[in-house]
C-alpha positions as CSV (number, residue, x, y, z in Angstrom):
1,M,62.3,127.2,-69.2
2,S,60.8,129.8,-67.0
3,V,59.4,128.7,-63.7
4,D,56.1,130.5,-62.5
5,P,56.2,132.1,-60.0
6,I,53.1,131.8,-58.4
7,T,53.7,127.2,-58.8
8,E,57.2,128.3,-56.7
9,K,55.1,130.2,-53.6
10,F,52.8,127.3,-53.4
11,K,55.4,125.1,-53.2
12,R,57.0,127.4,-50.4
13,L,53.5,127.0,-48.7
14,I,54.0,123.8,-48.6
15,A,56.7,123.4,-46.9
16,I,55.8,125.8,-44.1
17,I,52.7,123.5,-43.8
18,Q,55.1,120.7,-43.3
19,S,57.0,121.8,-40.6
20,A,53.9,122.3,-38.3
21,K,53.4,118.7,-38.6
22,S,49.5,119.5,-37.6
23,A,47.7,122.9,-37.4
24,A,44.5,124.3,-36.9
25,V,43.4,126.7,-39.2
26,A,40.8,129.9,-38.3
27,F,38.3,129.5,-41.5
28,S,35.9,131.5,-42.4
29,G,35.0,129.8,-46.0
30,G,36.0,133.0,-47.7
31,V,38.8,132.9,-50.0
32,D,42.0,132.8,-48.7
33,S,40.9,130.7,-45.7
34,S,39.4,127.7,-48.2
35,F,42.6,128.1,-50.0
36,L,45.0,127.5,-46.8
37,C,42.4,124.7,-45.3
38,Y,42.8,122.9,-48.7
39,A,47.0,123.4,-49.3
40,A,46.8,122.0,-44.7
41,A,44.7,118.7,-45.6
42,Q,46.5,117.9,-48.7
43,T,49.6,118.7,-46.9
44,L,48.7,117.7,-43.2
45,G,45.2,114.9,-44.1
46,G,44.0,114.2,-40.8
47,N,46.5,116.6,-38.5
48,A,44.9,119.6,-40.0
49,L,41.3,120.9,-38.3
50,A,39.5,123.9,-39.5
51,I,37.7,125.4,-37.0
52,T,35.0,128.1,-37.2
53,I,33.7,130.8,-35.0
54,A,30.5,131.1,-34.9
55,S,28.9,134.2,-33.7
56,P,26.6,137.5,-34.5
57,M,30.0,139.0,-36.7
58,L,29.2,136.4,-39.3
59,P,25.9,135.4,-41.3
60,K,24.2,132.5,-41.3
61,T,24.6,132.3,-44.9
62,E,28.4,132.6,-43.9
63,I,27.9,129.3,-41.7
64,D,26.8,127.4,-43.3
65,A,28.5,127.7,-46.3
66,A,31.6,126.9,-43.8
67,R,30.3,123.8,-43.3
68,Q,29.7,122.8,-46.6
69,I,33.0,124.4,-48.2
70,A,34.8,121.8,-45.4
71,A,33.2,119.5,-46.6
72,Q,34.4,119.6,-49.4
73,L,37.6,120.3,-48.6
74,G,38.2,116.4,-46.9
75,I,38.9,119.0,-43.8
76,A,37.7,118.0,-40.4
77,H,35.9,120.8,-39.4
78,I,34.2,122.1,-36.2
79,L,32.2,125.3,-35.1
80,L,32.9,127.3,-31.8
81,H,29.7,128.8,-30.6
82,E,30.3,132.7,-29.2
83,D,26.1,134.1,-28.4
84,E,27.5,137.3,-26.8
85,I,29.1,140.4,-28.3
86,D,32.3,141.4,-26.2
87,K,31.9,144.4,-23.7
88,V,34.8,146.0,-25.3
89,V,34.2,145.0,-28.9
90,A,30.4,146.5,-29.0
91,E,31.6,149.6,-27.8
92,N,33.2,149.6,-31.9
93,P,36.7,151.6,-30.7
94,A,38.9,152.3,-33.7
95,D,40.7,148.5,-32.6
96,R,37.6,146.8,-32.3
97,C,39.6,144.1,-35.1
98,Y,42.3,143.9,-32.2
99,H,40.8,142.9,-29.3
100,C,38.1,141.0,-31.5
101,K,40.7,138.6,-33.0
102,K,42.3,138.4,-29.9
103,I,39.5,136.7,-28.3
104,E,38.7,134.5,-31.3
105,F,41.8,133.5,-31.4
106,G,42.2,133.0,-27.9
107,A,39.4,130.5,-28.4
108,I,40.9,128.8,-31.0
109,Q,44.1,127.9,-29.8
110,R,42.7,126.5,-27.0
111,A,40.1,123.9,-29.1
112,A,43.2,123.1,-30.9
113,A,44.9,122.9,-27.9
114,E,42.4,120.5,-26.3
115,R,42.9,118.2,-29.3
116,G,46.6,118.5,-29.4
117,I,47.4,120.8,-31.7
118,E,50.0,123.1,-31.0
119,T,49.7,125.5,-34.4
120,V,47.1,127.6,-35.4
121,F,47.0,129.5,-38.9
122,D,45.1,132.3,-40.2
123,G,44.3,132.8,-43.8
124,S,46.0,136.7,-44.0
125,N,48.3,137.5,-47.3
126,V,50.0,139.7,-48.5
127,D,47.6,142.8,-49.7
128,D,46.4,142.7,-46.1
129,E,49.6,145.0,-44.8
130,G,48.7,147.5,-47.1
131,D,45.2,148.3,-44.9
132,Y,44.5,149.3,-41.5
133,R,44.5,145.5,-39.5
134,P,44.6,146.2,-36.2
135,G,43.9,142.7,-36.1
136,L,47.4,141.6,-37.2
137,K,48.7,142.8,-34.1
138,A,46.5,140.7,-31.8
139,L,47.7,137.8,-34.3
140,S,51.4,139.0,-33.7
141,E,50.8,138.6,-29.5
142,L,49.1,135.3,-29.9
143,K,51.7,133.6,-31.9
144,I,49.6,132.7,-34.6
145,A,51.3,131.7,-38.0
146,S,50.6,133.1,-41.3
147,P,51.6,130.8,-43.3
148,L,50.0,132.7,-46.7
149,R,51.7,135.9,-46.1
150,E,54.8,133.9,-45.0
151,A,54.9,132.9,-48.5
152,G,54.1,135.7,-50.3
153,L,51.6,135.1,-51.7
154,H,48.9,137.9,-53.0
155,K,44.8,137.8,-53.2
156,A,45.0,137.6,-56.8
157,E,47.2,134.7,-56.7
158,I,45.4,132.8,-54.4
159,R,42.2,133.3,-56.4
160,E,44.6,132.2,-59.7
161,L,45.9,129.1,-57.8
162,S,42.3,128.4,-56.1
163,R,40.7,128.3,-59.4
164,R,43.8,125.6,-60.9
165,F,42.9,123.6,-58.1
166,E,38.6,124.0,-58.6
167,L,37.9,124.9,-55.6
168,P,34.5,126.0,-55.2
169,T,35.6,130.1,-53.1
170,W,38.2,130.9,-56.5
171,D,36.0,133.6,-57.3
172,K,33.9,133.9,-53.6
173,P,33.3,137.8,-53.7
174,A,35.5,139.7,-50.4
175,F,33.6,139.1,-47.4
176,A,34.3,141.0,-44.2
177,C,32.2,140.7,-40.1
178,L,29.1,142.3,-40.1
179,A,30.9,144.4,-37.2
180,S,33.0,146.1,-40.3
181,R,29.0,148.3,-41.6
182,I,29.2,149.7,-38.5
183,P,30.8,153.5,-38.2
184,Y,34.0,153.2,-35.5
185,G,32.4,154.3,-31.5
186,E,28.6,153.9,-33.2
187,K,27.8,150.9,-30.7
188,I,27.3,147.0,-32.2
189,S,24.3,145.8,-31.2
190,R,22.7,142.2,-31.9
191,E,19.6,143.5,-32.9
192,K,21.9,145.4,-35.7
193,L,23.7,142.7,-37.1
194,I,20.5,141.0,-38.0
195,R,19.3,143.9,-39.2
196,I,22.2,144.6,-41.8
197,E,22.0,140.9,-42.2
198,G,18.9,140.8,-42.7
199,A,19.4,144.3,-45.5
200,E,22.5,142.0,-47.2
201,D,20.3,139.3,-47.8
202,I,18.3,141.0,-49.6
203,L,20.7,142.3,-51.9
204,R,22.1,139.1,-52.7
205,G,18.7,137.9,-53.5
206,A,18.3,140.9,-56.3
207,G,21.5,138.7,-57.7
208,F,24.4,141.4,-56.7
209,V,27.4,140.0,-56.0
210,Q,30.1,142.4,-54.6
211,F,28.0,144.6,-52.0
212,R,28.2,145.8,-48.4
213,V,24.7,147.9,-46.8
214,R,26.8,150.0,-43.9
215,S,24.8,151.1,-41.0
216,H,24.8,154.9,-39.9
217,G,22.4,154.8,-37.4
218,D,18.9,154.2,-39.4
219,I,20.5,155.3,-42.6
220,A,21.3,151.8,-44.3
221,R,23.6,153.0,-47.3
222,I,23.7,150.7,-50.2
223,E,27.3,150.1,-52.0
224,V,27.8,147.6,-54.8
225,A,30.1,146.5,-57.2
226,P,31.2,149.7,-59.8
227,D,30.3,147.3,-62.3
228,E,27.2,146.4,-60.7
229,R,25.5,150.2,-60.2
230,R,24.2,150.3,-63.0
231,R,21.4,147.9,-62.5
232,F,19.9,150.6,-59.6
233,F,19.6,152.7,-62.9
234,D,15.7,150.7,-62.4
235,E,12.9,152.1,-60.4
236,A,10.9,148.9,-59.9
237,L,14.0,147.9,-58.3
238,L,15.2,151.2,-56.7
239,D,11.3,150.8,-54.8
240,S,11.6,147.1,-54.0
241,I,15.0,147.2,-52.0
242,A,13.9,150.3,-50.4
243,G,11.0,148.8,-49.3
244,Q,12.6,146.0,-48.5
245,I,14.7,147.3,-46.6
246,K,12.6,149.6,-44.3
247,A,10.9,147.2,-44.0
248,L,14.2,146.4,-41.5
249,G,13.8,148.7,-39.2
250,F,16.2,151.8,-41.5
251,L,14.3,154.9,-42.0
252,Y,16.3,156.0,-44.9
253,A,17.9,153.4,-47.8
254,A,21.1,155.1,-49.0
255,F,22.8,154.7,-52.9
256,E,26.9,154.9,-52.8
257,L,27.2,156.7,-55.5
258,E,31.0,155.4,-56.2
259,G,30.3,151.7,-55.1
260,Y,31.8,149.6,-53.0
261,K,35.4,149.9,-51.5
262,M,37.0,147.9,-49.0
263,G,37.3,149.3,-45.6
264,S,35.5,152.3,-47.0
265,L,34.4,153.2,-43.2
266,N,38.1,153.9,-42.4
267,R,38.2,156.7,-44.3
268,A,37.2,158.0,-40.8
269,L,40.2,157.4,-39.1
270,T,42.6,158.9,-41.9
271,E,40.6,162.7,-42.0
272,T,40.6,162.3,-38.2
273,S,44.2,162.3,-38.0
274,A,45.0,164.0,-41.0
């Protein structure tokens, strides 16, 4: 009788979580951290806690979703409010994510320690090792545990397990913080983040599922999933979206022909180092 490799990885994950006795999960409301919260709540019960950093980098829609998902998963949940953008992070260097993670996970560790919890989990998976992820260095330095990676789980497997357990996030589109829409070296400000958030709300309201609005100064560069691009070949829709985005303060609304690509702004780093 063959053994389902995904089920075996899930068993490995549960064993990893059990060894912690109690844990706080850095919770964004995305696919990975939601699945990890589910596993932690099922394994540790009241000794599991979800912590969300509510900062200008995270849209209000994601904060609201995190609250709802935590309630559905049955895990205790707290919000840590960060109203200011750190000066180094705001300068947007190529290792911005390292500095941001160092600050945010440090805050999560302190909040967990205040509640008698020593272990902090993050939701990174095996696939995260294949992209440019300076934040992983910060997690290593802070000794943050990554049970999904340790269990050998890939994104597709996490989605499949989430589907099996009927989690509401199993097919949720990939998401990253709003700062990832701004090219490295271009300063991050609250105003830019609000403008990007508003532009992406427009695409969401138009029915698009997977998208990004990359901010290049006064230009909004729209990316949608390749299989959603054909919807843009409608003059009325083009005029409507362009008008709404320009009303937010962008001078130009441009369309990325090849569609959405995860980490597309990282290409500039590759080209610079080549």
